[in-house]
C-alpha positions as a Markdown table, in Angstrom:
| # | Residue | x | y | z |
|---|---|---|---|---|
| 1 | Met | 0.2 | 47.4 | 85.8 |
| 2 | His | 0.4 | 48.6 | 89.4 |
| 3 | Thr | -4.0 | 49.4 | 89.6 |
| 4 | Glu | -3.8 | 45.8 | 88.4 |
| 5 | Gln | -2.1 | 44.2 | 90.7 |
| 6 | Leu | -3.6 | 41.9 | 93.8 |
| 7 | Ser | -1.8 | 43.3 | 97.1 |
| 8 | Pro | -1.8 | 40.8 | 99.3 |
| 9 | Arg | -3.1 | 43.5 | 102.4 |
| 10 | Tyr | -6.0 | 42.8 | 100.9 |
| 11 | Ala | -6.0 | 39.2 | 100.1 |
| 12 | Asp | -8.8 | 38.0 | 102.7 |
| 13 | Ile | -10.5 | 41.6 | 102.9 |
| 14 | Asp | -13.6 | 39.5 | 101.9 |
| 15 | Leu | -13.2 | 38.1 | 105.5 |
| 16 | Trp | -12.6 | 41.0 | 108.1 |
| 17 | Gln | -15.1 | 43.3 | 109.9 |
| 18 | Pro | -17.4 | 45.6 | 107.7 |
| 19 | Ala | -15.3 | 49.0 | 110.2 |
| 20 | Asp | -12.0 | 47.5 | 109.1 |
| 21 | Ile | -13.3 | 47.1 | 105.2 |
| 22 | Leu | -14.5 | 51.1 | 106.3 |
| 23 | Asp | -11.0 | 51.9 | 107.5 |
| 24 | Ala | -8.8 | 50.2 | 104.8 |
| 25 | Met | -10.7 | 51.5 | 102.2 |
| 26 | Ile | -10.6 | 55.1 | 103.7 |
| 27 | Glu | -6.8 | 54.9 | 104.0 |
| 28 | Gly | -7.0 | 54.1 | 100.0 |
| 29 | Gln | -8.9 | 57.6 | 99.6 |
| 30 | Leu | -6.4 | 59.3 | 101.5 |
| 31 | Ala | -3.4 | 57.8 | 99.4 |
| 32 | Ser | -5.6 | 59.2 | 96.3 |
| 33 | Val | -5.1 | 62.3 | 97.8 |
| 34 | Ala | -1.4 | 62.4 | 98.6 |
| 35 | Ala | -1.1 | 60.9 | 95.2 |
| 36 | Val | -2.5 | 64.2 | 93.5 |
| 37 | Arg | -0.3 | 66.0 | 95.9 |
| 38 | Ala | 3.1 | 64.5 | 94.4 |
| 39 | Ala | 1.7 | 65.6 | 90.8 |
| 40 | Arg | 0.9 | 69.0 | 92.3 |
| 41 | Gln | 3.3 | 70.4 | 89.5 |
| 42 | Ser | 2.9 | 68.3 | 86.6 |
| 43 | Ile | -1.1 | 69.5 | 87.3 |
| 44 | Glu | -0.1 | 73.2 | 87.6 |
| 45 | Gln | 1.7 | 73.1 | 84.4 |
| 46 | Ala | -0.6 | 71.6 | 82.4 |
| 47 | Ala | -2.9 | 74.4 | 83.8 |
| 48 | Leu | -0.9 | 77.1 | 82.1 |
| 49 | Ala | -0.9 | 75.6 | 79.3 |
| 50 | Ile | -4.4 | 74.8 | 78.8 |
| 51 | Glu | -4.7 | 78.3 | 79.9 |
| 52 | Ala | -2.9 | 79.6 | 77.0 |
| 53 | Arg | -4.2 | 77.8 | 74.5 |
| 54 | Leu | -8.2 | 78.9 | 75.5 |
| 55 | Arg | -7.4 | 82.3 | 75.6 |
| 56 | Lys | -6.6 | 81.8 | 72.0 |
| 57 | Arg | -10.5 | 80.7 | 71.8 |
| 58 | Gly | -9.9 | 77.3 | 71.0 |
| 59 | Arg | -11.8 | 74.5 | 72.5 |
| 60 | Leu | -11.7 | 72.3 | 75.7 |
| 61 | Ile | -12.0 | 68.7 | 75.1 |
| 62 | Tyr | -12.4 | 65.7 | 77.3 |
| 63 | Ala | -11.8 | 61.9 | 76.0 |
| 64 | Gly | -11.9 | 58.1 | 78.1 |
| 65 | Ala | -13.5 | 55.3 | 78.5 |
| 66 | Gly | -15.1 | 53.1 | 81.2 |
| 67 | Thr | -15.2 | 55.1 | 84.4 |
| 68 | Ser | -12.3 | 56.9 | 83.6 |
| 69 | Gly | -14.2 | 58.6 | 80.8 |
| 70 | Arg | -17.8 | 59.3 | 82.8 |
| 71 | Leu | -15.1 | 61.2 | 85.5 |
| 72 | Ala | -13.9 | 62.6 | 82.4 |
| 73 | Val | -17.0 | 63.5 | 80.9 |
| 74 | Gln | -18.5 | 64.5 | 84.4 |
| 75 | Asp | -16.0 | 67.5 | 85.0 |
| 76 | Gly | -16.3 | 68.8 | 81.1 |
| 77 | Ala | -20.1 | 68.8 | 81.8 |
| 78 | Glu | -19.8 | 71.0 | 85.0 |
| 79 | Leu | -17.8 | 73.6 | 83.3 |
| 80 | Met | -20.9 | 75.0 | 81.9 |
| 81 | Pro | -23.4 | 75.7 | 84.5 |
| 82 | Thr | -20.7 | 76.5 | 86.7 |
| 83 | Phe | -18.2 | 78.8 | 84.8 |
| 84 | Ser | -20.4 | 79.5 | 82.1 |
| 85 | Trp | -18.1 | 77.8 | 79.7 |
| 86 | Pro | -19.9 | 78.2 | 75.8 |
| 87 | Pro | -20.8 | 74.9 | 74.7 |
| 88 | Glu | -19.5 | 75.3 | 71.3 |
| 89 | Arg | -16.1 | 74.9 | 72.8 |
| 90 | Leu | -16.6 | 72.0 | 74.4 |
| 91 | Leu | -15.9 | 68.3 | 73.2 |
| 92 | Leu | -16.9 | 65.5 | 75.5 |
| 93 | Leu | -15.3 | 62.1 | 73.7 |
| 94 | Leu | -17.0 | 58.8 | 75.6 |
| 95 | Ala | -15.9 | 55.6 | 73.8 |
| 96 | Gly | -19.5 | 53.8 | 73.3 |
| 97 | Gly | -21.4 | 57.3 | 73.1 |
| 98 | Glu | -23.4 | 58.6 | 75.8 |
| 99 | Ala | -25.0 | 54.9 | 76.7 |
| 100 | Ala | -21.7 | 53.9 | 77.6 |
| 101 | Met | -22.7 | 56.7 | 80.9 |
| 102 | Thr | -24.7 | 54.5 | 82.5 |
| 103 | Gln | -23.7 | 51.3 | 81.1 |
| 104 | Ala | -20.7 | 48.8 | 79.6 |
| 105 | Val | -20.9 | 49.2 | 76.0 |
| 106 | Glu | -18.9 | 46.2 | 74.8 |
| 107 | Gly | -15.8 | 46.8 | 72.6 |
| 108 | Ala | -16.2 | 50.1 | 73.1 |
| 109 | Glu | -12.7 | 50.9 | 74.5 |
| 110 | Asp | -10.7 | 49.0 | 72.2 |
| 111 | Asp | -12.5 | 51.1 | 68.8 |
| 112 | Val | -9.4 | 53.0 | 67.8 |
| 113 | Ala | -11.4 | 53.5 | 64.5 |
| 114 | Arg | -14.0 | 55.3 | 65.9 |
| 115 | Ala | -11.4 | 57.3 | 67.8 |
| 116 | Thr | -10.1 | 58.4 | 64.9 |
| 117 | Glu | -13.3 | 59.4 | 63.2 |
| 118 | Leu | -14.1 | 61.5 | 67.0 |
| 119 | Ile | -11.5 | 63.7 | 66.0 |
| 120 | Gly | -11.5 | 64.0 | 62.0 |
| 121 | Glu | -15.5 | 64.8 | 62.5 |
| 122 | His | -14.9 | 67.3 | 64.7 |
| 123 | Asp | -11.8 | 69.1 | 63.1 |
| 124 | Ile | -9.7 | 69.3 | 66.1 |
| 125 | Gly | -6.3 | 71.1 | 65.4 |
| 126 | Pro | -4.1 | 73.8 | 67.2 |
| 127 | Ala | -6.4 | 76.0 | 68.5 |
| 128 | Asp | -7.8 | 72.9 | 71.1 |
| 129 | Val | -6.7 | 71.2 | 74.5 |
| 130 | Leu | -7.5 | 67.3 | 74.8 |
| 131 | Ile | -7.6 | 66.0 | 78.4 |
| 132 | Ala | -7.5 | 62.3 | 77.8 |
| 133 | Val | -7.7 | 59.9 | 81.2 |
| 134 | Ala | -7.1 | 56.3 | 81.4 |
| 135 | Ala | -6.4 | 54.8 | 84.3 |
| 136 | Ser | -4.5 | 51.8 | 83.1 |
| 137 | Gly | -2.4 | 55.0 | 80.7 |
| 138 | Thr | -2.9 | 51.5 | 77.8 |
| 139 | Thr | -6.6 | 52.1 | 76.5 |
| 140 | Pro | -6.9 | 51.8 | 72.9 |
| 141 | Phe | -9.8 | 54.3 | 72.5 |
| 142 | Thr | -8.1 | 56.9 | 74.8 |
| 143 | Leu | -4.9 | 56.8 | 73.7 |
| 144 | Thr | -6.0 | 56.6 | 69.7 |
| 145 | Cys | -7.7 | 60.1 | 70.9 |
| 146 | Leu | -4.8 | 61.3 | 72.1 |
| 147 | Arg | -2.3 | 60.6 | 69.6 |
| 148 | Glu | -4.8 | 62.2 | 66.8 |
| 149 | Ala | -5.1 | 65.3 | 68.2 |
| 150 | Gly | -1.7 | 65.9 | 68.9 |
| 151 | Arg | -0.5 | 64.9 | 65.3 |
| 152 | Arg | -2.9 | 67.4 | 64.4 |
| 153 | Gly | -1.5 | 70.1 | 66.4 |
| 154 | Ala | -3.5 | 70.2 | 69.7 |
| 155 | Leu | -2.2 | 70.4 | 73.4 |
| 156 | Thr | -2.6 | 67.4 | 74.9 |
| 157 | Val | -2.9 | 66.3 | 78.5 |
| 158 | Gly | -2.7 | 62.6 | 79.4 |
| 159 | Ile | -3.5 | 61.8 | 82.9 |
| 160 | Ala | -3.3 | 58.7 | 84.0 |
| 161 | Asn | -2.6 | 55.5 | 87.4 |
| 162 | Asn | 0.5 | 53.9 | 85.9 |
| 163 | Pro | 4.1 | 55.0 | 85.0 |
| 164 | Gly | 5.6 | 54.5 | 82.1 |
| 165 | Thr | 2.8 | 54.0 | 80.1 |
| 166 | Pro | 1.9 | 54.8 | 75.9 |
| 167 | Leu | -0.6 | 57.8 | 77.6 |
| 168 | Leu | 1.9 | 59.2 | 79.6 |
| 169 | Ala | 4.9 | 59.2 | 76.8 |
| 170 | Ala | 2.7 | 60.5 | 74.3 |
| 171 | Ala | 1.1 | 63.4 | 75.9 |
| 172 | Glu | 2.6 | 66.7 | 75.8 |
| 173 | His | 1.3 | 67.2 | 79.5 |
| 174 | Pro | 1.6 | 63.9 | 81.3 |
| 175 | Ile | -0.2 | 63.6 | 84.9 |
| 176 | Leu | 0.9 | 60.3 | 86.2 |
| 177 | Leu | -1.3 | 59.3 | 89.9 |
| 178 | Ala | 0.0 | 56.7 | 91.3 |
| 179 | Thr | -2.5 | 55.2 | 92.9 |
| 180 | Gly | -0.9 | 51.9 | 93.3 |
| 181 | Pro | -2.7 | 48.5 | 93.5 |
| 182 | Glu | -6.5 | 48.9 | 95.1 |
| 183 | Pro | -8.5 | 46.8 | 97.4 |
| 184 | Ile | -10.4 | 44.9 | 95.1 |
| 185 | Ala | -7.3 | 44.2 | 92.0 |
| 186 | Gly | -8.2 | 45.8 | 89.1 |
| 187 | Ser | -11.6 | 48.0 | 90.4 |
| 188 | Thr | -9.9 | 51.2 | 89.3 |
| 189 | Arg | -13.5 | 53.2 | 90.4 |
| 190 | Met | -12.1 | 53.2 | 93.7 |
| 191 | Asn | -8.8 | 54.5 | 94.3 |
| 192 | Ala | -7.4 | 55.6 | 90.8 |
| 193 | Gly | -10.8 | 56.8 | 90.1 |
| 194 | Thr | -10.6 | 59.2 | 93.3 |
| 195 | Ala | -7.2 | 60.6 | 92.2 |
| 196 | Gln | -8.7 | 61.1 | 88.7 |
| 197 | Arg | -11.4 | 63.0 | 90.0 |
| 198 | Ile | -9.6 | 65.0 | 92.1 |
| 199 | Thr | -7.0 | 65.6 | 89.2 |
| 200 | Leu | -9.7 | 67.1 | 87.1 |
| 201 | Asn | -11.5 | 68.8 | 89.2 |
| 202 | Leu | -8.5 | 70.7 | 90.4 |
| 203 | Leu | -7.2 | 71.3 | 87.1 |
| 204 | Ser | -10.0 | 72.8 | 85.5 |
| 205 | Thr | -11.3 | 74.7 | 88.1 |
| 206 | Leu | -7.5 | 76.4 | 88.5 |
| 207 | Val | -7.8 | 77.1 | 84.6 |
| 208 | Met | -11.6 | 78.7 | 85.1 |
| 209 | Ile | -9.7 | 81.0 | 87.4 |
| 210 | Arg | -7.0 | 82.0 | 85.6 |
| 211 | Leu | -9.3 | 82.7 | 82.9 |
| 212 | Gly | -11.4 | 85.2 | 85.1 |
| 213 | Arg | -14.2 | 83.3 | 85.4 |
| 214 | Ile | -13.7 | 83.2 | 89.6 |
| 215 | Tyr | -13.2 | 86.8 | 91.2 |
| 216 | Arg | -13.2 | 86.9 | 95.6 |
| 217 | Gly | -13.9 | 83.6 | 95.9 |
| 218 | Met | -17.2 | 83.7 | 94.0 |
| 219 | Met | -18.8 | 81.8 | 90.6 |
| 220 | Val | -19.1 | 85.4 | 88.7 |
| 221 | Glu | -20.2 | 83.7 | 86.1 |
| 222 | Val | -22.4 | 81.0 | 86.9 |
| 223 | Gln | -25.7 | 80.4 | 85.5 |
| 224 | Ala | -28.8 | 80.8 | 87.1 |
| 225 | Cys | -30.4 | 77.1 | 85.9 |
| 226 | Asn | -32.7 | 76.7 | 89.1 |
| 227 | Ala | -34.0 | 78.9 | 92.1 |
| 228 | Lys | -30.7 | 78.5 | 94.7 |
| 229 | Leu | -28.6 | 79.4 | 91.7 |
| 230 | Ala | -30.4 | 83.0 | 91.1 |
| 231 | Lys | -30.1 | 83.7 | 95.2 |
| 232 | Arg | -26.5 | 83.4 | 95.3 |
| 233 | Arg | -26.5 | 85.4 | 91.5 |
| 234 | Glu | -28.2 | 88.1 | 93.7 |
| 235 | Arg | -26.4 | 87.2 | 97.3 |
| 236 | Met | -23.1 | 87.9 | 94.8 |
| 237 | Val | -23.9 | 90.8 | 93.3 |
| 238 | Ala | -25.0 | 92.3 | 97.0 |
| 239 | His | -21.5 | 91.0 | 98.6 |
| 240 | Leu | -19.5 | 92.6 | 95.7 |
| 241 | Thr | -21.3 | 96.1 | 95.9 |
| 242 | Gly | -22.5 | 96.8 | 99.0 |
| 243 | Gln | -26.2 | 97.5 | 97.8 |
| 244 | Ser | -29.2 | 94.7 | 98.2 |
| 245 | Gly | -32.7 | 94.3 | 96.8 |
| 246 | Ala | -34.2 | 96.4 | 94.2 |
| 247 | Pro | -31.6 | 97.8 | 92.5 |
| 248 | Val | -29.2 | 94.6 | 92.5 |
| 249 | Arg | -32.3 | 92.5 | 91.2 |
| 250 | Asp | -32.3 | 95.7 | 88.3 |
| 251 | Ala | -29.1 | 95.9 | 87.9 |
| 252 | Leu | -29.2 | 91.4 | 87.7 |
| 253 | Gln | -32.1 | 92.1 | 85.0 |
| 254 | Arg | -30.7 | 94.5 | 82.6 |
| 255 | Ala | -27.6 | 93.0 | 82.5 |
| 256 | Asn | -29.2 | 90.0 | 81.5 |
| 257 | Gly | -28.2 | 87.7 | 84.4 |
| 258 | Ser | -24.8 | 88.5 | 84.1 |
| 259 | Val | -23.4 | 89.2 | 87.6 |
| 260 | Lys | -20.1 | 91.0 | 86.0 |
| 261 | Leu | -22.1 | 93.3 | 84.0 |
| 262 | Ala | -24.5 | 93.4 | 87.1 |
| 263 | Val | -21.6 | 94.8 | 89.3 |
| 264 | Leu | -20.4 | 97.2 | 86.9 |
| 265 | Leu | -24.0 | 98.6 | 86.2 |
| 266 | Leu | -24.3 | 99.5 | 89.7 |
| 267 | Gln | -20.7 | 101.1 | 89.1 |
| 268 | Gly | -22.8 | 103.7 | 87.7 |
| 269 | Cys | -21.9 | 102.4 | 84.4 |
| 270 | Glu | -23.9 | 102.4 | 81.0 |
| 271 | Leu | -24.7 | 98.7 | 79.8 |
| 272 | Glu | -22.9 | 99.2 | 76.8 |
| 273 | Glu | -19.9 | 100.5 | 78.6 |
| 274 | Ala | -19.7 | 97.9 | 80.8 |
| 275 | Glu | -19.6 | 95.2 | 78.3 |
| 276 | Ala | -17.0 | 97.4 | 76.2 |
| 277 | Val | -14.1 | 97.6 | 79.4 |
| 278 | Leu | -14.9 | 93.3 | 80.2 |
| 279 | Glu | -14.6 | 93.1 | 76.7 |
| 280 | Arg | -11.2 | 95.5 | 76.8 |
| 281 | Val | -9.6 | 93.1 | 79.7 |
| 282 | Gly | -10.5 | 90.0 | 78.5 |
| 283 | Gly | -13.7 | 89.4 | 80.9 |
| 284 | Arg | -12.1 | 89.7 | 84.1 |
| 285 | Leu | -14.4 | 91.3 | 86.5 |
| 286 | Arg | -11.2 | 92.6 | 88.8 |
| 287 | Ala | -9.1 | 93.8 | 86.2 |
| 288 | Ala | -12.4 | 96.2 | 84.7 |
| 289 | Ile | -13.3 | 97.4 | 88.4 |
| 290 | Asp | -9.4 | 98.6 | 88.4 |
| 291 | His | -9.7 | 100.3 | 84.7 |
| 292 | Leu | -13.0 | 101.6 | 85.8 |
| 293 | Ala | -10.7 | 103.2 | 88.7 |
| 294 | Lys | -8.1 | 104.6 | 86.8 |
| 295 | His | -9.9 | 105.4 | 83.7 |
| 296 | Gly | -13.3 | 105.8 | 84.1 |
| 297 | Ala | -15.8 | 104.0 | 81.4 |
| 298 | Pro | -14.1 | 103.6 | 77.6 |
| 299 | Lys | -14.9 | 105.6 | 74.8 |
| 300 | Leu | -17.4 | 103.7 | 72.9 |
| 301 | Glu | -16.3 | 105.3 | 69.3 |
| 302 | Ala | -12.7 | 103.7 | 69.7 |
| 303 | Thr | -13.7 | 99.9 | 71.2 |
| 304 | Lys | -16.3 | 100.3 | 67.9 |
| 305 | Asn | -13.5 | 100.2 | 66.0 |
| 306 | Arg | -11.2 | 98.7 | 67.1 |
| 307 | Arg | -13.5 | 95.6 | 66.6 |
């Protein structure tokens, strides 16, 4: 496996000057970005397939072990505050459980029995998407999660840093990040980890954009879990409506903090009308604004009957 190979170039890295070590490692990080760029088409295809499955109310599942698993879990965990992704539609499967986020759990990455159990316990099936990440492409826990999820009909995406590996062969959408040997042989927290982190970020963000959770470059689904985000939410509504101050704060209060609903309220909708038009267009604010411009507010009785 390329990620395990000792590179002659770095054989004497412990004798180099600090500046030379840093230069070499920075170069490796830039190579990681290039590896992601080379995988752009695979990332795009995977994102479009994920979007289609999640539009049917499926769950998004991340699976991995060690560094790869921690990166996967981190990406998944960030979807809730950033995009208000529903927690009941997110599963984070890390070999060794929560304890493995901060320490190595002996034997966890080899525990195929636990991987099989987890897929069964959560009743993963055709409505769901599983993203499995393993630098080696061979990690037993991760590979078993992906295979079992695929056997049950889930859409599977495999991210690995070695070509021709079982994870990529088993995935419906394989993403190869060819980062090659590490400056420190086998330390995939470096180049491989950087490429994985970028890919996960791009993949999930593209999916969220496609699902209408971004509007005009802004996180219109953000959860205001602190003062900074509350101010950001208020600034977004002000920017999108051209209003400010008390009307914006009042609209956000009436909308229970929803930026999308607050924008529609400030365009003259009543709360139930705003909720109805957003439901009609799948939660996409741009489409809701266009609908209101063309057709006005929906008839609430018709909307209720359609439900």
